[in-house]
GUKOL-648660 format. One record per residue (C-alpha): residue in one letter; z, y, x. Coordinates in steps of 0.25 Angstrom, whole numbers, plus 5000, padded with zeros to 4 digits. Layout:
// residues N
AZYX ...
END
This chain:
// residues 329
M490050225054 Q491450285056 L492650315047 Q493850405051 L495150405043 E496250505045 S497650445045 P497350335035 L498650285027 D499050155021 M499950205009 H500550065006 L500749965018 H501649845021 L501949825035 R503049715033 Q504049695044 D504349625057 D503249545063 M502249575052 L502549725053 K502149715068 I500849655064 V500349735053 A500949875056 P499949905068 L498749865059 S499049975049 A499350075060 A498050045066 S497350095053 F498250195046 A499050315050 G500150275041 A500550185029 V501650185018 I502450065022 M503049975011 P504549945012 N504549805006 L505149735018 L506249625018 P507249695017 P506549815010 V506449955017 D507550025008 S508450095018 A508350205029 E508750095039 R507649995034 L506650115033 A506850165047 N506850015053 Y505549985046 R504850115051 R505350085065 A504749945064 I503350005059 D503350105070 A503549995080 A502549905074 V501350015074 G501750055088 D500850175093 L499950175081 T499950295073 F500550255060 E501550315050 P502350225042 Y502650295029 M503950225025 T504350185011 L505750125005 F505850014996 F506350064983 R507850044979 D508850134973 Y508950244983 S509950354983 E509550504984 G510250504998 E509450385003 L508150444998 L508450585004 T508650515017 L507450425017 R506350505011 E505950575024 H505650435029 I504850375018 I503550405010 G504150334998 I504950224991 K504250094987 L504650034974 Y504349884972 P504649814958 A505549704962 G504749574966 V503349624964 T502849614978 T503249574992 N504749604996 S504949674983 D506149594977 A507049714980 G506149804972 V506449874959 A506849784947 A506949894937 L506150024938 E507050094929 A508250074939 A507350134950 E507150274944 S508350334949 T507850314964 I506450354959 G507050484954 R507650514967 M506350484974 E505650584965 D506650694968 L506550674983 G505050664983 I504950514988 P503750444983 L503850304975 L502950194979 V502850084969 H502349944969 G501849944955 E501949804949 T502749734939 N503049584938 D502149564926 F500849484927 V500249504941 M498949574936 D499749664928 R500849704937 E500349844941 E499749874928 A501149854922 F501849944932 L500950064929 S501850104917 V502950114928 Y502150204936 D501850284924 R503250304920 L503750334934 A502650444936 Q503150504923 R504650494925 F504550544940 P503450644940 R503750694954 L503850564960 Q502650514968 I502350374964 T501350284972 M500850164965 E500650064976 H499449974978 I498849994964 T497849894959 T497449924945 R496550024937 R497650074929 A498450104941 V497350194946 E497250264932 L498750284932 L498650374945 E497950474935 R499150484926 H500250534935 D500150634947 N501350564954 L500650434955 R499850384967 A499450254972 T498950164983 V497850064983 T497649944993 L496349905000 H496449764993 H496549814979 L495249904981 L494549774985 I495049654978 T495349604964 L496149484959 D494849404960 D494849414975 L496249364976 A496149254966 G494849244960 G494449124970 L495349064980 L496649144981 N496649244992 P498049264996 H497749375006 L497349464994 F498549434986 C499449554984 K500349634975 P499849704966 I498749594965 A497349634965 K496849664951 R495449674943 P494149724948 E494349844938 D495649874945 R495049864959 Q493949964955 A494850064950 L495650064963 L494350064971 E493850184963 A495150264965 A495150234980 L493750264983 A493950404976 A495150424984 H495950444972 P496950554976 R498150474972 L497750344978 M498050304992 F497750185001 G498850085002 S498449955008 D499749875003 S499349795016 A500349685015 P500449585026 H500949445024 P500849325034 L499749225031 S500849125028 S501349215017 K499949235011 E499249095012 C500349025005 S501048984992 G501749114987 C500749204994 A501249344998 A500649464991 G499949565001 V498549595007 F498549635021 T497449745023 A498149845033 P497149825045 I495849815037 A496249925026 L495450045032 P494149965036 M494149895022 L494350035015 A493250095023 E492349985019 L492749995004 F492650145003 E491250145011 R490750045001 H491050134990 G490550264997 A491950324998 L492250325012 D492550475011 K493750445001 L494450345011 Q495150455019 D495950505006 F496150365001 V496750315014 S497550445018 G497250575011 N497850534998 A499050475004 Q499350595012 R499250695001 L500050604991 Y501150575000 G501150705008 I501050635021 T500350665034 P500050535042 P499950535057 P498550575062 K497650455064 V496150435063 V495750295059 R494250265062 L493450155056 H491950115059 K490950035052 E491049905058 E491249765053 F492749725055 H493149575054 I494449565047 P495449475055 A495849345049 A497349395051 Y498149495058 G499249415063 P499849335052 V499249425041 V497849405034 P497149525030 M496349555018 N494849505020 A495249425033 G494049375040 G493149475032 T492449595037 V492549745034 T491449845037 W492349955044 C493349935055 L494350025062 S493850095074 
END
């Protein structure tokens, strides 16, 4: 059995920097025609110079592989002049509340103070991408942030807002309330719950932010993805960390799925009789919502058992050592 995907896209990807970038970028470029690249480096990608340097580093890392990095900027107070200069080089600006995830200490401490820049983005047609969590109790952080999305969508009705890596039933429901909201969802949040992470022995390679939630939340995400909800896109949030930062005290947050995402999605969608919806979920919706035309790239998969490697360099993937019933051709 064969499956062909046209220009699949990963709409939320961490490529990191330096040696890690060189390891993981080719793995994404082997599967995807392009990806939205997260800017939470050290230091953050928040200037024209850093943006250009990071784009060059990514291009060098992927080499001859067909891959378009859709670049983002780390949110700060940008002047109108800066935004006018930068908007042709980015797909959006990523807002991190301060301290909620990896390398987000320089994020936004008070959302009210960010509204002047958000207003400029609305006027210039620059999308806002948001890591939507507060610093409340860990299971409630996304839920507590939904009122912020609600307020932003109403206050800035012409602003396109992406709720990144949603994890709850109520986040799916919020998509129906505002036409200017859309969302990404990860592979791992379609597959796991908190029980998989911490119900038995702790599995550090499933620890991420936002943390996996309840079975009813996973079910709502899965139903929306399998139906290729028109305002839902695949975004892996593949977030590599070296083994030494995962199997340790103070485990880093992030699940690494980039090289196995498409085979595992094919398996999941086939299991639910929804393979015909996978193209829109991994490309069609994103192209329409962002108004982008990715480079032509045909990615073929076939039905054959694939043994997931124990590691890719220093990074352990999700389900390492397991098998998936599809593989890249």
